[in-house]
C-alpha positions in Angstrom: 71.0 9.1 -22.6 68.5 10.7 -24.7 66.9 7.4 -25.2 66.9 6.6 -21.4 65.2 10.2 -21.0 62.6 9.5 -23.7 61.6 6.1 -22.1 61.2 7.6 -18.8 59.2 10.5 -20.4 56.9 7.7 -21.7 56.6 5.6 -18.7 55.8 9.0 -16.7 53.4 9.9 -19.4 51.7 6.6 -19.1 51.7 6.5 -15.3 50.0 10.2 -15.1 47.7 9.4 -17.6 46.6 6.3 -15.7 46.3 8.3 -12.4 44.4 11.1 -14.1 41.9 8.4 -16.0 41.4 6.8 -12.1 40.8 10.1 -10.9 38.2 11.2 -13.9 36.4 7.9 -13.6 35.9 8.3 -9.9 34.7 11.8 -10.6 32.3 10.9 -13.5 31.1 8.1 -11.5 30.2 10.4 -8.6 28.4 12.8 -10.9 26.4 9.7 -12.5 25.8 8.4 -9.1 24.5 11.9 -7.6 22.1 12.0 -10.6 20.9 8.5 -10.0 20.3 9.2 -6.2 18.1 12.5 -7.3 16.3 10.2 -9.8 15.4 7.5 -7.1 14.5 9.9 -4.3 12.3 11.5 -6.9 10.7 8.2 -7.8 10.5 7.1 -4.3 8.5 10.6 -3.6 6.4 9.8 -6.5 5.4 6.4 -5.3 4.7 7.7 -1.8 2.5 10.1 -3.4 0.7 7.7 -5.6 0.0 5.8 -2.3 -1.3 8.4 -0.4 -3.6 9.7 -2.9 -4.9 6.5 -3.8 -5.7 5.9 -0.1 -7.5 9.3 0.0 -9.4 8.4 -3.0 -10.7 5.3 -1.3 -11.6 7.1 2.0 -13.4 9.5 -0.3 -15.6 6.6 -1.8 -16.5 5.7 1.7 -17.6 9.1 2.6 -19.6 9.6 -0.5 -21.2 6.1 0.3 -21.7 7.6 4.1 -23.5 10.7 2.7 -25.7 8.3 0.8 -26.8 6.4 3.9 -27.2 9.9 5.6 -29.5 11.0 2.6 -31.7 7.8 2.7 -34.2 6.5 5.2 -33.0 3.0 4.5 -30.6 1.7 2.1 -31.5 -1.6 0.8 -29.6 -4.4 -0.9 -30.4 -3.2 -4.3 -29.7 0.4 -3.8 -26.5 -0.3 -2.6 -25.4 -2.4 -5.2 -26.6 0.0 -7.8 -24.5 2.9 -6.0 -21.4 0.8 -5.9 -21.5 -0.5 -9.4 -22.0 3.3 -10.6 -18.7 4.0 -8.9 -16.6 1.6 -11.6 -14.0 1.1 -9.0 -12.3 -1.7 -11.0 -11.5 0.7 -13.8 -11.3 4.0 -11.9 -9.5 3.0 -8.5 -8.4 -0.7 -8.9 -7.0 -2.4 -5.8 -9.9 -2.9 -3.4 -11.2 -6.1 -2.9 -14.8 -5.4 -1.6 -16.9 -2.4 -0.3 -19.3 -3.4 2.1 -21.8 -2.4 4.9 -22.2 -4.1 8.2 -24.8 -3.4 10.5 -24.9 -3.4 14.6 -27.3 -6.1 15.8 -28.1 -6.3 19.4 -28.4 -10.0 21.0 -32.2 -9.3 21.6 -32.8 -8.8 18.0 -30.5 -11.5 16.5 -33.2 -13.8 15.7 -35.5 -11.4 14.1 -32.5 -9.9 12.0 -31.2 -13.0 10.8 -35.0 -13.9 9.6 -35.1 -10.6 7.8 -31.9 -11.2 5.8 -32.9 -14.8 5.0 -36.4 -13.1 3.5 -34.7 -10.4 1.5 -35.5 -11.2 -2.2 -34.6 -7.8 -3.7 -31.8 -9.3 -5.6 -32.1 -13.1 -5.3 -35.3 -14.8 -5.8 -34.9 -17.5 -3.2 -33.3 -14.9 -0.5 -30.7 -16.2 1.5 -32.0 -19.1 3.3 -28.7 -20.4 4.5 -27.7 -16.9 6.1 -26.2 -17.0 9.6 -24.0 -14.6 11.7 -20.6 -16.3 12.1 -18.8 -17.1 14.2 -21.6 -18.6 16.0 -22.6 -17.9 19.6 -24.0 -15.3 21.9 -22.4 -12.0 22.3 -24.0 -8.7 23.7 -23.7 -7.0 20.1 -22.7 -8.0 16.6 -21.6 -5.9 13.5 -22.7 -8.2 10.7 -21.7 -7.7 7.2 -24.9 -7.8 5.3 -23.9 -6.1 1.8 -20.8 -6.7 0.0 -19.9 -5.8 -3.6 -19.0 -7.3 -5.6 -20.8 -10.4 -4.0 -19.1 -12.7 -6.3 -15.7 -13.7 -4.4 -16.8 -12.4 -1.2 -19.2 -14.9 -0.2 -17.2 -15.8 2.8 -17.5 -12.3 4.3 -21.6 -12.3 4.0 -22.6 -12.8 7.8 -19.2 -12.4 9.3 -19.4 -10.4 12.7 -16.6 -7.8 12.7 -16.8 -7.5 16.4 -15.8 -11.3 16.8 -12.1 -10.4 16.0 -9.8 -8.0 18.0 -8.4 -5.9 15.2 -11.5 -5.2 13.4 -13.4 -4.7 16.7 -10.8 -2.3 17.8 -10.9 -0.1 14.7 -14.9 -0.4 14.3 -15.1 0.9 17.8 -12.6 3.5 17.1 -15.0 4.7 14.3 -18.0 4.7 16.2 -16.7 6.6 19.2 -14.8 9.3 17.0 -16.9 9.7 13.7 -13.7 9.5 12.0 -12.3 6.8 9.4 -10.7 3.9 11.3 -8.1 1.5 9.6 -7.6 -2.2 11.2 -4.1 -3.6 11.9 -3.0 -6.0 9.5 -5.6 -9.1 9.2 -6.5 -11.9 7.1 -9.6 -11.5 5.2 -12.1 -14.1 5.7 -12.3 -14.7 2.0 -8.6 -14.9 1.6 -7.6 -17.7 -0.5 -3.7 -16.9 -0.6 -1.4 -15.6 2.0 -1.9 -11.7 1.5 -1.7 -9.3 4.6 -4.9 -7.3 4.3 -6.3 -4.2 6.1 -10.0 -2.9 6.4 -10.9 0.8 6.3 -14.1 1.7 8.4 -16.4 4.8 8.3 -19.6 5.1 11.0 -23.1 5.2 9.9 -25.5 6.8 12.6 -29.3 7.1 12.9 -30.5 10.0 10.7 -31.2 13.2 12.8 -29.5 11.8 15.9 -27.4 14.2 18.0 -23.8 13.3 17.7 -21.9 15.7 19.9 -20.6 13.3 22.6 -19.2 9.9 22.5 -22.1 8.5 24.2 -24.4 10.1 21.9 -22.5 8.4 18.9 -22.6 5.0 20.6 -26.3 5.2 21.2 -27.0 6.2 17.7 -24.5 3.8 15.8 -26.3 1.9 13.2 -23.1 0.1 11.5 -20.2 0.8 9.2 -19.5 1.1 5.6 -16.0 -0.1 4.9 -13.5 -1.2 2.2 -11.2 -4.2 2.5 -7.9 -4.6 0.7 -5.5 -7.1 0.1 -2.2 -5.2 0.3 -0.5 -6.7 -2.7 -3.1 -6.3 -4.9 -3.6 -2.7 -3.6 0.0 -2.0 -4.5 -0.4 -3.4 -8.0 -3.6 -1.5 -8.7 -1.7 1.8 -7.4 1.5 1.2 -9.5 0.6 -1.1 -12.2 3.5 -3.0 -14.1 5.8 -0.5 -12.2 5.2 -2.6 -9.3 7.6 -5.3 -10.4 10.5 -2.6 -10.9 11.3 -1.6 -7.3 11.5 -2.8 -3.9 8.6 -1.5 -1.5 7.9 -2.5 2.0 5.0 -1.2 4.2 5.0 -1.9 8.0 2.2 -1.1 10.2 3.4 0.5 13.3 0.3 0.7 15.4 -2.5 3.4 16.1 -1.2 7.1 15.8 0.8 8.3 18.6 1.8 4.9 19.8 5.4 3.7 20.2 5.6 1.4 17.4 6.2 -1.5 19.4 3.7 -3.9 17.7 5.0 -3.2 14.6 3.7 -5.6 11.8 4.5 -6.2 8.1 1.7 -5.3 5.5 3.5 -5.5 2.3 6.7 -6.4 0.7 7.2 -6.1 -3.1 10.3 -6.8 -4.9 11.4 -7.2 -8.4 11.3 -10.6 -9.7 14.7 -12.7 -9.7 16.5 -10.7 -7.0 19.0 -12.1 -4.7 19.2 -10.7 -1.0 22.0 -7.9 -0.9 22.5 -4.7 0.7 20.5 -1.8 -1.0 22.3 0.7 -2.9 19.8 3.6 -2.2 16.9 3.7 0.5 14.4 5.9 1.3 11.8 5.7 4.3 8.7 7.8 4.9 5.8 7.5 7.4 2.3 7.9 6.5 -0.6 8.3 8.9 -4.0 6.7 7.6 -7.4 6.0 9.4 -5.7 6.7 12.8 -2.7 4.2 12.2 0.8 4.8 11.2 2.6 3.1 8.6 6.4 3.1 7.4 7.1 3.1 4.0 10.7 2.0 2.7 11.7 1.7 -1.0 15.1 0.7 -2.1 17.2 0.2 -5.0 19.1 -3.0 -4.7 21.6 -2.6 -7.2 23.8 0.4 -8.6 22.2 1.6 -11.5 23.6 0.5 -14.8 24.3 4.3 -15.8 26.5 4.6 -13.0 28.7 1.6 -13.6 28.6 2.2 -17.2 29.8 5.8 -16.9 32.8 4.6 -14.8 33.8 1.7 -17.1 33.7 4.0 -20.1 36.0 7.0 -18.5 38.3 4.2 -17.4 38.3 2.4 -20.5 38.8 5.5 -22.6 41.3 6.9 -20.4 43.4 3.9 -20.3 43.4 3.6 -23.9 44.5 7.1 -24.5 47.2 6.7 -21.9 48.5 3.6 -23.8 48.6 5.1 -27.0 50.4 8.2 -25.9 52.8 5.8 -24.4 53.4 3.8 -27.3 53.8 7.2 -29.6 56.3 8.3 -27.0 58.1 4.8 -27.2 58.3 5.1 -30.9 60.4 8.2 -30.9 62.8 6.5 -28.5 
C-alpha cells in the first residue's frame, strides 16, 4: 500500500511539474514577446523618424538652392555646379539621384532658348550642339531640365520637358501656384536603367522682385523649378545603410494630401534577403505627409524573434528536466 502511495505521489509530482512548466513557459514567452514587441515598435518609430528627417533635409537643400537663385541676377551652369558640389550630398546626405534646375520656356521663345543652351560653353568647350527639348513637338509652354548635378549618369534628363508627363506636370503646377514644395506621384525616371519606382520634389523659382501675393502673380513670375529626383530603393538604402537589409519596409503613395487614397501606388518594398512569404509576427503603420502628398509606411517583422522562441524552449526544457528528476527521485524511494 505504501508502495502504491509513493508511486502515485511520484506520478502526481511529475504531472504537476509538467503543468507548472507549461504555464511557466507560456508566462516567460509572453514576457519575452512583450519586450520584443516594444523593441520592434521602438525600432519602427526610429526608422520612420529617420526617413522623415532625411526628407526634411533634402527639402532644406532645395530651399537653400531656391535662396541662391533669389539672391542672384542669373545663376549660370558653372555657378549651379559649384553650389551643388559644395553641398557634398553623396557623403552628407546619400540617396538623391540628381539635383537640377528646369526652366520655363514659352513656345514663342523656344528656338532662341535652344540656340542659347547649345552655345553655352561655361563648362564644356564645344557647348551642347545636340541639345534639344524632348519629347519633340509644339506645346504652349515647356519646363525644360537645363542643369543637372551630377551630370554624369543623368544625361538622359538633360533637355527633358517636365510638363510633357502628367505626374511631373501636376506637381510642378502645384509648386508654381502655391510656392510650396511639391512631390510627384511615383514615376519612372527618364534616366532609369533598372526598375525602381522614383519621385521628384519641386520648389518654384520666381522672377526676383516680383509680387507673389496671388496665384496669378506667381504664375506670371514663374521662372522654373529646382528639383531633386530620388530612386526610392536608393533613397532607403542611403537613409538606413546596411540596416536596410534587416527589416521589411513598404511605402505606398496614397495620393495628394486630403485625397481619399483611391489612386494608391507602391513606392518601395524592402525585405531581408532569403525570406519567404509568411504572416508578419509584428507590424506597424504610419502615415507621412510630404510635398503635398500622403505616404503610408509599413514595417514588419516576418518571424517571431529568436529570443522569444529561445526563452520558451529553455523554460520548457528546464522545467521538464526538473520534473522528471523529481519523479525519478520519488520512484527511487518506492
